[in-house]
N, C-alpha and C positions, 0 to 999 in steps of 0.2 A: 267825270268832271262836270260840275254844275255850270250852267250858262253864265250865272253871275260871276263865277270865278274867272271866266274868259274876259269879262269886262274889266275886272280888277287888274288884269295885266296891262291894260291901257295900250295895247298893241293893235295896229291896224290888221284886220282879219276879214276873211270871206267865208261864208257858210252857204250850204246848198240844201234845197228842199227836193225830195223825191217822193214818188207815190208808189204804193204797193200794187201788185197785179189785181186785175178784176176777177180772175179765175185761176184755177190751178194750171190750166193749159199754158198760161203766159208767165208762170212763176219764175222759171229758170231764166228767161230772157230779161225780165225786170230785175231779178237778182243780179244778173251779170252787169246790167247797166248801172245799178247802184254801186256795185263793187268798183267799177271803173271810176266813178265819181269819188268814192272813198279813197282810192289810190292817189288822188290829188292832195290828200291830207288837209281838208278844210278845217276850220276851227270847230265846226260841228255840222251834223246833218240832221234835218228833220224829216220825219216820215208821216205822211198824211193818213187819214182814217177813211176817207171816202164819203160821198153824199149819203146821208141816212145810215151811216155805219156799214155800207155795203161791202167794203173791203177790209173791215176791221180784223178779220181773222188772220190776215197776212201782215198787218202792220208790225206786230211784235216779232214775227219771224224775220222781217227785213231789218228791224232795229237791232235785234240780237246778233245777226250775222255781221252787220257793220261794226258793232261795238266789239264783239269777241274776235273777229278775224282781222280787223284793221285797226282797232284801238282808237277809232274816231268817236269823240263824244256824240251822243245822240239825243234827239228830242222827239219823243213819241207823241203824236197827236191823239187826243181822246175827245170824241164828240158825244153828245148826250141826247140829241133831238129825238131819236127814235128808241131810246133805251129805257129799260126799267131800272129801278134802284138796285135790284139784285144783279143785273147785268153789269152795271157800272162798278159795283163793289167787287165783282169777280175780276173785271179788267184791272182794277187798281191792285188787287192782290197778285195778279199775274205779272204786272209791271214791277212790283216790289220784289217778287221772287226772281225776276230776271235781272235785278240789279240796276234797273232804269232809274236815273237820277232826275231827268227833266221831262216834264209833261206839259203839253200845250192844251189847255182847257178851252174847248170850243162848243158852242151850241151845235154847229154843223150846218151845212147847206140843206135846204129844203128840196126834197124830190117833189114832182108834181102831185103825187099821192098825199104827201105830208102837208102840202099847201092847202089841200082841200079838207084836211081832217080837222076835228074839233080840238083846238089847242088846250082847252080847259081840262082835257083828259090826260095831257102829257105829264109824265113824272118830272120832266125837266123842260122848262120853257125858255130859260136863258142860261148863258154860260156861267153866270154868277152862282146859279144853283149847283152846278157841277163843281165849281171851285170850293164851295162850302163843304160838299161831301168829300172832296179830296183832302181838305184840311182836317175834317172830322175823322178821317180814316187813320190818322196818326202817321201816315207815310211821310218820310222826309224828302218830298219832291221839291225841286225848284220849279215853280208853276209859272207858265207863260200864258198870255192871252192876246187876242187879236185887237188891233185898232185900225181906224180908218182916217187917213190924212184928209180926205174930203168929207165924207159923211157916211154913216152906216145906212144902207138902202132903206131900212125900216124906221129910221129916226126922223122926227119932224124937223129938226134943225141941229146944227153942230153943238150948240150949247147943251141941248138935251143929251146928245151923244157923249160929250165929255163928262157930263154928270154921271151917266151910267158907267163910263170907263173908270172914273175914280172909285166908284163902288166896287168894281171888280178888283182894282188894285188894293183897296182897303180890306177886301175879303181875303187877300193872301197872294196876289200875283207879284212875282219878283222882277218880271220884265214884260215888255210888250213887243209884238212884231206887227208891222204894218201890212195892210193890204197893198197890192201893187199900185204904183203911181208912175206917171211919166213926166211930171213937172216938179222938179225938186223944190221950187218955191212953195208949193202946196205943203210939202213936209215941213219946211222951216217955219211957216206960219202956224201949222198945227202944233209943232213943238213949243212954240212961244205960248200958245193958248193953254196947252195942258200944264205947262210949268206954272203959269199964272193960276191955274186951278188947283195947284198943290200936288200934282202927279210928278213924282221925282224919280221913279224907277227907270232903268235903261230902256231905250226904244231902239229896236232893230229895224231899219228900213228894208222893205221887201221890194226887190227890183226884178221884173220879168223881161228877159230878152224876147222881143217879138221877132221871130225868125221866118214867119210866113204870113202873108196878108190875111189868111183866114183867122188867125189868132186875134186880130184886132176886134172884130165883132164879139168874139167870145170874152175878151178881156173887158170890154165895155159892159156886156151883159152881167158878168160876174161881179164886177166892182163898181160899175158906174163911173169908171175913171175918165177924167178930163184928158183929151188928146190935144196937146199943143200943136199949133200950126206947123211947127218945125218937124214934128213927128208925122203929121198927116202928109206933108210934102214928101217925106222919105218913102212912105208907103205908096203914094201916087207914082213916084218916079221908079221905084225898084220892085214894087209888089208883083209885077208880072213875071219877074225872073227869080226863081227859087234861090239860086246861088247868090245873086246880088242882094236879094232881100235878107238872106241869112247873114251875109257879111255886114250889111248896113244895120241890121237889128242888133248884132253883137257890138258894133261900134257905138251905137246909141246908148246901149246899156252900160258899156264901159265908160263912156263919157259921164253918164249919170253917177256912176260909182266914184269916179275920180273927184267929181264936184262934191259929193257927200263927204269923202275923206278930207278934202280940203277945208270943209266947213265944220270939222270937229266930230264927225261920226267915226266911231271906232270899228264897228262890225256892220257889214252889209250882207243881207240874206238874199240869195239868188234863187228864184223859182226856175229851176233847171229843166223841168218837164221830162226828167229821166234821159236827158241828152248829154252824154259824157263829152262829146266833141264840143258842144256849146260851152259847157262848164270849163273845159280845159282851155279853150280859146280865151275866155274872159279872164281866167286866172293868169294865163300867159301874158295877156295885154297889161296886167297889173304886176308882173313879176318883180320889177325893181321897186315899185311902191310898197309891195308886201314883203319884199326881201325873200322871195321864194326862188329866185333865179340861181 
């Protein structure tokens, strides 16, 4: 099932993101975790690609297992930052052969080595270059792309950011998924601005449950996310206690999701960090709202 078909149902739903193992040694444990999340029957599951394509060889394995064993629609990430044209063409063919219908086209995170390299030599410098090649391949993928409710870390301002976002959509993106955010008002303001700019494709908000205090610094580093005082107070109060912080983080994420649904959002994407218990608790908190009880 294509992601756009899920939106056409106009039914409140929840999806989860998981990541593949970093090595073969952890493959079985990661596979088991993703299977437990698949058993929750989310609207779809996305599987990441890894910084610099480092875990790309396992992405398709996890996607195929979820799709074939549990029948859960899948979204395979594909990044291009360290890839050649030939490598990307091969990955596209592998996805086509596996019956993958949804692809998340991303430039990808920069490793320290890539940050120091000469970008003029890269085969792909931006996600839009990858989108063009996916479309040119003739594959009938439903293509997604990333967006930033606040601002892309490398953009000079939000106006420029939205300009480039529209170019990605015009190149063939059917939906957008947001980077994590912790203040829903930032998303609502962002949605207003992109609609004004003529971007009309569905936008899936991405919510990350912060279940331990160490995640806060990483979340800020990855996305530059604004941390509202309400959230900072939560971390200050409960961050010293792993169990309390986990419960408070799940509650905060649940509250975010409920507010999103109440304001017209159809699907919310949860960055589950391969934690089945966190995914299950959030879904349980929303059971009557989602009709899954």
